[in-house]
C-alpha positions in Angstrom: -2.0 -4.9 18.0 -0.4 -6.3 14.9 -1.6 -5.9 11.3 -0.8 -8.5 8.6 -1.2 -7.1 5.1 -1.6 -9.1 1.9 1.0 -8.1 -0.7 0.5 -11.1 -3.0 0.1 -10.7 -6.8 -3.7 -10.8 -6.3 -3.4 -7.3 -4.8 -2.8 -5.8 -8.2 -6.4 -6.3 -9.2 -8.6 -3.2 -9.7 -11.9 -4.6 -8.5 -11.6 -2.3 -5.4 -11.0 1.5 -5.7 -8.4 2.2 -6.8 -6.8 -1.2 -6.5 -6.8 -4.0 -3.8 -3.4 -3.0 -2.5 -4.1 0.8 -2.3 -7.5 0.2 -0.7 -5.8 -2.0 1.9 -3.2 0.8 2.5 -5.9 3.3 3.2 -7.6 0.8 5.6 -4.3 0.3 7.4 -3.9 4.0 8.0 -7.5 4.2 9.3 -7.0 1.3 11.7 -3.7 2.7 13.0 -5.3 6.1 13.7 -8.4 4.6 15.3 -6.4 2.3 17.6 -3.9 4.9 18.7 -6.6 7.6 19.1 -8.8 5.5 21.3 -5.8 4.6 23.6 -2.6 6.6 23.5 -0.7 3.6 24.9 -1.8 1.4 22.0 1.0 0.3 19.7 0.6 -1.1 16.2 3.0 -3.4 14.3 3.0 -4.1 10.5 4.0 -7.2 8.6 3.7 -8.6 5.1 2.5 -12.1 4.2 3.8 -12.7 0.7 7.0 -12.6 -1.2 9.7 -15.0 -0.1 8.0 -15.2 3.2 6.3 -13.2 6.0 8.4 -10.1 6.8 8.1 -7.7 9.8 8.0 -4.2 8.4 7.4 -2.2 11.6 7.6 -3.5 15.2 5.0 -2.2 17.7 5.0 1.6 17.4 2.9 4.7 17.8 4.8 6.5 15.0 2.4 6.9 12.1 5.2 8.0 9.8 6.9 4.6 10.1 3.6 2.9 9.0 3.3 5.2 6.0 6.9 4.8 4.9 6.7 1.0 5.2 3.5 0.7 3.2 5.0 2.9 0.4 8.0 0.7 0.1 6.1 -2.7 0.2 6.5 -4.7 -3.0 3.6 -6.7 -4.5 4.9 -10.2 -5.2 4.4 -14.0 -4.7 1.7 -15.7 -2.7 0.5 -15.1 0.8 1.6 -17.4 3.7 -1.3 -17.0 6.1 -0.6 -19.5 8.9 3.1 -18.6 9.0 2.4 -14.9 9.2 0.0 -15.4 12.1 2.5 -17.4 14.0 5.2 -14.8 13.5 2.8 -12.1 14.6 1.9 -14.0 17.8 5.6 -14.3 18.6 6.1 -10.5 18.1 3.1 -9.8 20.5 4.6 -12.2 23.1 7.7 -10.0 23.3 5.8 -6.7 23.6 7.1 -4.3 26.2 3.8 -3.5 27.8 2.4 -6.8 29.0 -0.8 -5.2 30.2 -1.8 -4.5 26.6 -4.3 -6.9 25.1 -3.1 -8.9 22.2 -4.9 -8.6 18.8 -3.9 -9.6 15.3 -5.8 -8.0 12.3 -5.3 -9.8 9.0 -6.1 -8.5 5.6 -6.9 -11.4 3.2 -7.1 -10.4 -0.4 -6.1 -13.7 -2.1 -7.2 -17.3 -1.9 -6.3 -19.0 1.4 -4.1 -22.0 0.5 -4.0 -23.5 4.0 -6.3 -26.4 4.9 -9.3 -25.8 7.2 -8.0 -28.3 9.8 -4.6 -26.5 10.0 -6.4 -23.2 10.4 -8.6 -24.5 13.2 -5.6 -26.0 15.0 -3.8 -22.6 14.8 -6.9 -20.8 16.0 -7.1 -22.9 19.1 -3.5 -22.1 19.8 -4.2 -18.4 19.5 -7.1 -18.7 21.9 -5.0 -20.5 24.4 -2.5 -17.6 24.3 -5.3 -15.0 24.7 -4.8 -13.5 21.3 -7.9 -12.0 19.6 -8.1 -12.2 15.8 -9.9 -10.1 13.2 -10.0 -11.0 9.5 -10.8 -8.5 6.7 -11.8 -10.7 3.8 -12.0 -9.0 0.4 -11.2 -9.8 -3.2 -11.5 -13.6 -3.0 -14.2 -13.2 -0.4 -16.6 -16.0 -1.3 -13.8 -18.6 -1.7 -12.3 -17.8 1.8 -15.4 -17.4 3.9 -15.8 -21.0 5.0 -12.2 -21.4 6.2 -12.0 -18.0 7.9 -15.4 -18.5 9.6 -14.1 -21.8 11.0 -11.0 -20.0 12.3 -13.0 -17.3 14.0 -15.4 -19.8 15.6 -12.4 -21.6 17.1 -10.4 -18.6 18.3 -13.0 -16.2 19.7 -13.7 -15.9 23.4 -17.0 -14.1 23.7 -17.1 -11.5 21.0 -13.4 -10.6 20.9 -12.7 -11.8 17.3 -14.5 -10.9 14.1 -14.7 -11.8 10.4 -15.5 -8.9 8.1 -16.2 -9.8 4.5 -16.3 -7.0 2.0 -17.4 -7.8 -1.6 -16.4 -5.6 -4.5 -18.5 -2.5 -5.2 -18.5 1.3 -5.5 -17.8 1.6 -1.7 -14.4 2.2 -0.2 -12.9 -0.6 1.8 -12.0 1.8 4.7 -15.6 3.1 4.7 -16.9 -0.4 5.4 -14.3 -1.0 8.1 -15.0 2.2 9.9 -18.5 1.1 11.0 -17.6 -2.6 11.6 -17.1 -4.4 14.9 -13.3 -4.4 14.2 -13.2 -0.7 15.2 -15.3 -0.9 18.3 -14.0 -1.2 21.9 -14.9 -3.8 24.4 -18.1 -1.9 25.2 -19.2 -1.9 21.6 -18.5 1.9 21.2 -16.8 3.1 17.9 -13.1 3.9 18.2 -13.3 6.4 15.3 -14.9 9.8 15.8 -18.2 10.0 13.9 -18.4 6.3 13.1 -21.6 5.9 15.0 -23.3 8.7 13.1 -23.3 7.4 9.6 -19.7 8.0 8.7 -19.3 4.8 6.8 -22.8 4.6 5.4 -22.8 8.0 4.0 -19.2 8.0 2.9 -18.5 11.1 5.0 -15.9 9.6 7.4 -13.1 12.0 8.5 -9.6 11.9 7.0 -7.6 9.2 8.8 -10.8 8.6 11.0 -10.1 11.7 13.0 -12.5 14.5 13.6 -10.4 17.7 13.3 -13.0 19.6 15.4 -12.5 17.2 18.3 -8.7 16.7 18.0 -7.2 19.3 15.7 -3.6 18.7 16.7 -3.8 14.9 15.9 -5.6 15.6 12.6 -2.9 18.2 11.6 0.0 15.9 12.6 -1.5 13.0 10.6 -2.0 15.2 7.6 1.5 16.6 7.8 3.0 13.2 8.0 1.1 12.1 5.0 2.1 15.2 3.0 5.8 14.7 4.0 5.7 11.1 2.9 4.1 12.0 -0.4 6.7 14.7 -1.0 9.5 12.3 -0.3 8.1 9.7 -2.7 7.6 12.3 -5.4 11.2 13.4 -4.9 12.5 9.9 -5.2 10.4 9.4 -8.4 11.9 12.5 -10.0 15.4 11.4 -9.1 14.9 7.9 -10.6 13.4 9.5 -13.8 16.4 11.8 -14.1 18.8 9.0 -13.5 17.1 6.8 -16.1 17.0 9.6 -18.6 20.7 10.3 -18.2 21.5 6.6 -18.6 19.5 6.4 -21.8 21.3 9.5 -23.2 24.6 7.9 -22.6 23.8 4.6 -24.4 22.0 6.1 -27.5 24.5 6.4 -30.4 24.7 9.8 -32.0 23.3 8.7 -35.3 22.4 12.3 -36.3 25.9 13.6 -36.4 27.1 12.1 -39.7 23.8 13.2 -41.3 24.2 16.8 -40.1 27.9 16.8 -41.2 26.9 15.4 -44.6 24.1 18.0 -44.9 26.5 20.8 -44.0 29.0 19.6 -46.6 26.2 19.4 -49.2 25.2 23.0 -48.4 28.8 24.1 -48.6 29.2 22.5 -52.0 26.3 24.3 -53.5 27.9 27.7 -53.8 31.0 26.1 -55.4 28.8 24.5 -58.0 27.1 27.7 -58.7 30.3 29.6 -58.9 31.6 27.0 -61.4 28.5 27.6 -63.5 29.1 31.3 -63.4 32.7 30.9 -64.4 31.8 28.6 -67.2 29.2 31.1 -68.4 31.7 33.9 -68.2 34.3 32.0 -70.3 31.7 31.3 -72.9 30.9 35.0 -73.2 34.5 35.9 -73.5 34.9 33.4 -76.3 32.1 34.9 -78.1 
């Protein structure tokens, strides 16, 4: 499975909690956990769609740490290139090591789709011919993109293997909506996330990373430790950057206070001399008298 994330400028918007990009990051973590938990042989790749062009961040892997690290280093910039990203993802899946694995591309769309509907339908038919299932998570510019993405899904799906999930803005979390969607169900329609079928998404009580620690404590602990290690690494880098910036600023700021202090010191030193002069003058006057 390959995930395409939207890192365009639209992802800075805060209409999803806490922002479009961070909501997307949480959803990526959820999907990775769900897919690898349901099938230990499942591998997930990660790729961006914006910037100078689509970029592969992580090739197919089962290492959750690589996904976390890549998401943390992703820059938000430019506009998304949807069709190009899908074609690159299809090429990556074609060269997967385990040919028995089913091919699936999950695309996060959080910005307006610039591609024409005819081009999208043509690409969808090509994906269907290559037995690649497609899922779209449409959020942010949801109403604007529905028609184009719906046409794509209608052309690509074989049975019920492809889905379009549209999530409008609201108080809900993006990952909570995804956890109960058809995107995280297996071929038999069963949830791939523990607890998803028992109101996890609806009640907002989904487990961290989509893993029930009571059912799989070792996996839950490993995921939590990976996340904590990544956060600690990011915090360390942040402090190092702040220290470097502070040192750089101190080197460039002129020491304007030094002359003033010197002047003040000289002024303080001159006061006793003036006073002594007054005393001497006063003493001379008394002697004269």
